Structures are given as C-alpha cells and as structure tokens.
C-alpha positions in Angstrom: 48.5 37.1 20.3 45.8 39.1 18.6 48.2 41.5 16.8 50.5 39.0 15.2 49.3 35.7 13.8 51.6 32.7 13.6 51.9 32.7 9.8 52.6 36.5 9.4 54.9 36.7 12.3 57.0 33.7 11.5 57.7 35.1 8.0 58.3 38.7 9.0 60.5 38.0 12.0 62.4 34.8 11.1 62.5 35.1 7.4 61.3 31.6 6.8 58.8 29.4 4.9 57.8 26.4 2.6 55.0 24.3 1.3 55.8 20.6 1.0 54.6 18.5 -2.0 51.6 16.4 -1.2 53.1 13.3 -2.8 56.0 13.3 -0.5 53.7 12.2 2.3 51.4 10.1 0.2 48.5 12.4 0.9 45.5 12.7 -1.2 45.7 15.2 -4.1 44.3 18.7 -3.3 41.0 19.6 -5.0 41.5 20.3 -8.7 41.0 23.8 -10.0 37.7 22.9 -11.7 36.2 21.2 -8.5 34.1 23.4 -6.4 35.4 22.7 -2.9 34.7 24.9 0.1 37.3 27.6 0.6 37.3 26.7 4.3 36.5 23.1 4.9 34.7 22.4 8.3 36.7 19.2 8.5 40.0 21.1 8.5 38.7 23.5 11.1 37.6 20.5 13.3 41.2 19.1 13.2 42.6 22.5 14.1 40.0 22.9 16.9 40.8 19.4 18.4 44.6 20.2 18.4 44.0 23.6 19.9 41.8 22.3 22.7 44.3 19.6 23.6 47.0 22.3 24.0 44.8 24.8 25.8 43.5 22.4 28.4 46.9 21.2 29.5 48.0 22.9 32.7 51.6 22.2 31.8 53.3 21.5 28.4 56.8 20.6 27.4 58.2 19.8 24.0 61.2 20.1 21.8 61.1 22.1 18.6 63.5 22.2 15.6 63.4 24.9 13.0 64.9 24.9 9.5 64.9 28.0 7.4 66.8 29.4 4.4 68.4 32.7 3.8 70.1 33.9 0.5 73.8 34.1 0.3 75.6 36.9 -1.5 75.4 35.0 -4.7 71.7 34.3 -4.3 72.1 30.7 -3.3 69.6 29.7 -0.5 71.5 28.6 2.6 69.7 26.4 5.2 70.1 26.9 8.9 68.8 24.8 11.9 67.8 26.0 15.3 66.6 23.8 18.2 64.8 24.7 21.4 63.3 23.0 24.5 60.2 24.5 25.8 58.5 24.2 29.2 55.2 25.9 30.0 53.2 26.1 33.2 49.9 27.9 32.8 49.0 30.6 33.4 52.3 32.4 34.0 55.5 30.4 33.6 57.6 29.7 30.6 61.1 28.5 29.9 62.8 28.2 26.5 66.3 26.9 26.1 67.9 27.3 22.7 71.4 25.6 22.6 72.1 26.4 18.9 73.1 26.3 16.1 74.0 30.0 16.5 74.5 31.7 19.9 72.9 29.9 22.7 70.1 31.6 24.6 67.7 31.0 27.5 64.4 32.7 28.1 62.6 32.7 31.5 59.2 34.0 32.7 57.9 33.5 36.2 54.8 35.6 36.2 56.6 38.7 37.4 59.7 39.1 35.3 61.0 37.9 31.9 64.7 37.4 31.3 66.9 36.6 28.3 70.2 34.9 29.3 73.2 34.6 26.9 75.4 31.9 28.5 78.5 32.4 26.2 78.6 36.1 26.9 77.4 35.7 30.5 74.9 38.5 30.1 71.3 38.7 31.0 68.5 41.2 30.2 65.6 41.4 32.7 62.3 43.2 32.5 59.2 43.4 34.6 56.5 41.3 32.9 52.7 41.2 32.8 51.1 38.5 35.0 49.5 36.6 32.0 51.4 34.6 29.4 49.7 36.1 26.4 50.4 39.6 27.6 54.0 38.8 28.4 54.6 37.4 24.9 53.2 40.6 23.4 55.3 42.7 25.7 58.5 40.7 24.9 57.9 41.4 21.2 57.1 45.1 21.6 60.0 45.9 23.9 62.7 43.6 22.6 61.5 42.1 19.3 61.5 38.7 20.9 59.3 36.2 19.0 59.0 32.5 19.1 57.6 30.9 15.8 55.7 28.3 17.8 54.0 31.0 19.9 50.5 30.4 18.7 50.6 26.8 20.0 51.2 27.9 23.6 48.9 30.9 24.0 45.6 30.6 25.9 43.5 30.2 22.7 45.6 28.5 20.0 42.6 28.1 17.7 41.9 31.8 17.5 45.5 32.6 16.8 46.0 30.0 14.1 42.8 30.6 12.3 43.0 34.4 12.3 42.4 35.8 8.8 42.1 32.4 7.2 41.1 32.4 3.5 41.5 28.7 2.8 41.6 25.5 4.8 41.3 21.9 3.7 42.4 18.4 4.7 45.1 16.9 2.4 44.9 13.4 3.9 47.0 11.4 6.3 50.7 10.5 6.7 52.6 7.8 8.6 56.0 9.3 7.9 56.0 12.2 10.4 56.5 12.1 14.2 56.5 8.3 14.4 52.7 8.2 14.3 49.7 8.7 12.0 49.0 12.3 11.3 46.3 14.3 9.6 47.6 16.9 7.2 45.8 20.3 7.1 46.6 23.0 4.6 45.7 26.6 5.5 46.4 30.0 4.2 45.7 33.7 4.6 46.6 36.6 2.4 50.2 36.5 3.5 51.2 32.9 4.4 50.4 29.4 3.2 51.0 26.6 5.7 50.6 22.8 6.2 50.3 21.3 9.7 50.7 17.6 10.5 48.5 16.8 13.5 48.6 13.5 15.4 45.5 11.5 14.6 45.3 10.0 18.1 46.9 12.6 20.4 45.9 15.7 18.5 49.3 17.3 18.9 51.2 19.2 16.2 54.1 17.3 14.7 55.3 19.3 11.8 54.7 22.7 10.0 55.8 23.9 6.6 55.4 27.6 5.8 55.4 29.4 2.5 54.8 33.1 1.8 51.9 33.8 -0.5 53.4 37.0 -1.8 56.8 38.0 -3.2 59.1 36.1 -5.5 61.9 34.8 -3.3 59.7 32.4 -1.4 62.0 31.7 1.7 61.1 28.4 3.3 60.5 27.4 6.9 59.9 24.2 8.8 58.9 23.7 12.4 59.2 20.2 13.8 57.8 19.2 17.2 58.8 16.2 19.3 59.0 14.9 22.9 55.6 16.1 23.9 54.6 15.9 27.6 51.3 17.3 28.9 50.1 17.6 32.5 53.4 16.7 34.2 54.4 18.6 37.3 57.0 21.4 37.0 59.1 22.9 39.8 58.8 26.7 40.3 62.6 27.0 40.5 62.9 25.5 37.0 61.7 28.9 35.6 64.8 30.7 37.0 68.5 30.3 36.3 71.2 30.5 38.9 73.8 31.3 36.3 71.7 34.1 34.9 71.3 35.6 38.4 75.1 36.0 38.6 75.5 37.4 35.0 76.2 40.9 34.0 73.1 42.9 33.1 72.2 44.5 29.7 69.2 46.5 28.6 66.1 44.6 27.6 65.7 46.2 24.1 65.3 45.4 20.4 68.3 44.3 18.4 70.4 47.2 17.3 69.5 49.4 20.3 72.6 50.2 22.4 72.6 48.0 25.4 75.2 49.1 27.9 76.2 46.8 30.7 75.0 47.9 34.1 77.6 48.6 36.8 
C-alpha cells in the first residue's frame, strides 16, 4: 500500500509498538555509536528481500497472527491486550481474516468483487463493492471504513517495497533460536516514525515475530505481531471466502467507526 507503510499505519491505527532488547534473544550487540556502520546495511536488505519474495511468489498463503499492544489506563498504567486472527489469502483477489477475540469477534471476506465485515455476536454485516485487485481493495477498505490489518504489508503484491518505504536505518542484529521454533535472522529497521525488529526464518524466509516502537513522542506505546502456522501454496476453495451466516445477517453501512450505520430494512 503506497500511501501507508506498515510501521506508520500500525502505530497510527492500532496505537501499538515496542523494541525488544538484543540480549533477550542472545543476538549480537548493535554497532556502537563510535563505529561507522552503514545506515542501511545491504545484508539487512537482502534478508528483507528474501522474505518478501517468498511471500510474493506464493499463490496462496495462510497463517495465524497474534498481536499484543498496550494502552494507558486512566491512572497512566499501561494495560496490555491480545488479539488473534487467522488469515487465508488466494492471489490475486481473495482474502479471509477471522478474528475470534479478545474483544468483539469479527470476520472479513473479500472475493474479488465485494468486501464484507461480519460481526457474529451482533449478527450484522457490512458489504461494499470492492476493486478487483487485493492491494486496491486494502486501500479502499481503509479509505471507506478505516479497516486496517497491521500485517498488511506482508500480504500485498510487493512486500519489499511496502516494508522498506522511507527506511533511514537497517542492520542485522544476529540470530535467535528462541522464536517460532526455528532459527531466525533478526533485522532492525527504522524510518522517521517507527523503529522495528523482524525475526525471519533462516531456512523458510518467513516472518515469525515483529516488535514495533515509535521513534517520536514520549509515551512509547508498544506492539508485538507474532506469526505462526504458515502454509504456502495449498489449494483453497472459492466458497471459503464467503460466509453463509453473514449472508443471513442484518446489514449495516460500510463506514468508518463513529459514522452512523443504520440497519437496512
């Protein structure tokens, strides 16, 4: 999505972020302040490129994602929340995202013609005509209804361009054997708004974990995105990108939060 990079959008729309200590994963120490290391290390870009090409080449992708983020309570204490989602993508024009909770459950469907948000507990659905390409649909979903998925830059057609947009720093921290049940390469990247670390599978080139931290401000809200259950190239049934329950639900307006959304007769 050209207009909203992962790092800026995740912070602005989810209010999340955090940078994990290097020692926690036994990674190598980042370059000292008096060492002249390249601001953008080609080795870091190569790891990001390998990950992005692995994702972009897959005709179908499914994975589970768990997000942790904090928001301040009335007394200023940071309170942590967890949200989990199951994602299924069929390129170039099908997407399903099931989010059971914590919080209100929701389901998102896109079949190349329409996008729909289903709220099972309320038995309500919002349906809107959608562009025929995934990237355009994601942009339209945000513009029309403020819908944004923090992992969006990993499912667009060109993940590398989205993730590296506006980079001011990128370097390899080292490796970890404590994330995702495999050996991962740890890449630290930043732009003027967000600092991030990405744990990338050394063998399968798949993202396993992300920590985000805002580069500006004083509150420094934190965010974690954890990936698991990766499956690439497996067949998907066209009917899986629709919901029979949603088809029978009451209709509401496809609009941004706070906009009146009367139920259709």
